[in-house]
C-alpha positions in Angstrom: -0.1 0.2 -0.1 1.6 3.2 -1.0 1.2 6.8 0.2 -1.4 7.8 -2.2 -3.6 4.8 -1.1 -3.3 5.7 2.4 -4.5 9.4 1.9 -7.6 7.8 0.3 -8.4 6.1 4.0 -10.5 9.0 5.6 -9.4 7.9 9.0 -5.8 8.4 8.4 -6.3 11.7 6.2 -7.4 13.2 9.5 -4.3 12.7 11.2 -1.9 15.0 9.8 -3.6 18.0 11.5 -2.2 16.9 15.0 1.3 17.6 13.2 0.2 20.8 11.6 -3.0 22.4 12.0 -4.5 22.6 8.2 -2.1 19.8 7.0 -5.0 17.3 6.1 -6.6 19.8 4.3 -3.7 20.4 2.3 -3.2 16.7 1.5 -6.5 17.3 -0.1 -6.0 19.7 -2.4 -7.6 22.3 -0.5 -4.3 24.7 -0.2 -5.9 28.3 0.6 -8.3 26.6 3.2 -5.4 24.9 4.8 -3.2 28.3 4.9 -6.2 30.1 6.5 -6.7 27.2 9.2 -3.2 26.9 10.0 -3.0 31.1 9.9 -6.4 30.9 12.5 -5.3 28.2 14.7 -1.5 29.1 14.9 -2.5 32.7 16.2 -5.0 31.7 18.6 -2.5 29.6 20.5 0.1 31.9 20.3 -2.1 34.9 21.6 -2.9 32.3 24.4 0.5 31.9 25.0 1.2 35.8 24.8 -2.0 36.3 27.5 -0.2 34.0 29.7 -2.6 31.2 29.1 -1.8 27.7 31.1 -0.5 24.5 29.1 -2.5 22.2 31.3 -0.9 18.5 32.0 -3.1 15.3 32.1 -1.7 14.5 35.3 -2.3 17.7 37.2 -4.5 17.1 40.5 -7.2 19.6 39.7 -9.7 18.0 37.5 -10.5 21.3 35.7 -7.0 21.7 34.3 -7.1 17.9 33.4 -10.1 18.8 31.1 -8.2 21.8 29.9 -5.4 19.5 29.1 -7.7 17.3 26.9 -8.9 20.3 25.0 -5.6 21.4 24.1 -4.4 17.7 23.4 -6.0 18.6 20.2 -3.2 21.2 18.9 -1.2 18.0 18.8 2.6 18.7 18.3 2.3 22.4 19.2 0.6 21.4 22.4 3.6 18.7 23.0 6.4 20.8 22.6 5.1 23.4 24.9 4.5 20.6 27.2 7.8 19.3 27.0 9.5 22.7 27.3 7.6 23.8 30.0 6.3 26.9 28.4 3.3 28.5 30.5 3.3 25.8 33.1 0.6 26.4 35.5 2.6 28.2 38.6 0.9 30.5 41.3 2.7 33.0 39.6 1.2 32.7 36.4 -2.7 31.3 37.7 -2.4 35.0 39.5 -1.8 36.6 36.4 -4.8 39.1 35.2 -4.8 37.5 31.7 -4.2 34.0 32.9 -8.1 33.0 32.4 -8.3 34.7 29.0 -5.0 33.3 27.7 -6.3 29.6 29.2 -9.6 30.2 26.9 -7.8 31.1 23.9 -5.4 28.2 24.5 -8.3 25.6 24.9 -10.4 26.9 22.0 -7.0 26.4 19.6 -7.0 23.1 20.5 -10.8 22.5 19.8 -11.0 24.1 16.9 -8.0 22.1 15.5 -9.9 18.5 16.6 -13.1 20.1 14.3 -10.2 20.7 11.5 -9.5 16.8 11.5 -13.8 16.2 11.5 -13.9 18.2 8.3 -11.1 16.8 6.7 -12.7 13.2 7.4 -15.9 14.6 6.0 -14.6 15.9 3.0 -12.4 12.7 2.6 -15.6 10.6 2.4 -17.7 12.8 0.5 -19.8 14.3 2.8 -18.9 17.6 2.2 -18.1 18.6 -1.3 -16.7 22.2 -2.3 -16.8 23.8 -5.7 
């Protein structure tokens, strides 16, 4: 089974979005749409970081932070790189920041939007969505 054959599988075509937001749409031939999606998701992600949003981990004791981590996990590689690098790890100083709630909302929203992109790529791959 070659690379082109694997791209025909809708379950596999949705996964590249976890590496780079919009990559699945690019592989489906929707290049402009992919670029727009990439810019929107990454800008939302970077604004969340700039606004002192927390990069939550699944091992945190607070169940709301674990729920936030599940949503942020939808970003895929950008989330994992931030988590491993320790960027915006929820500390007492970060949590007491005025913009922590807003920034965290941006980060969670970016992850959820990326999950929606995966579902959109799946729908395009199975022919449920047709664009002219």
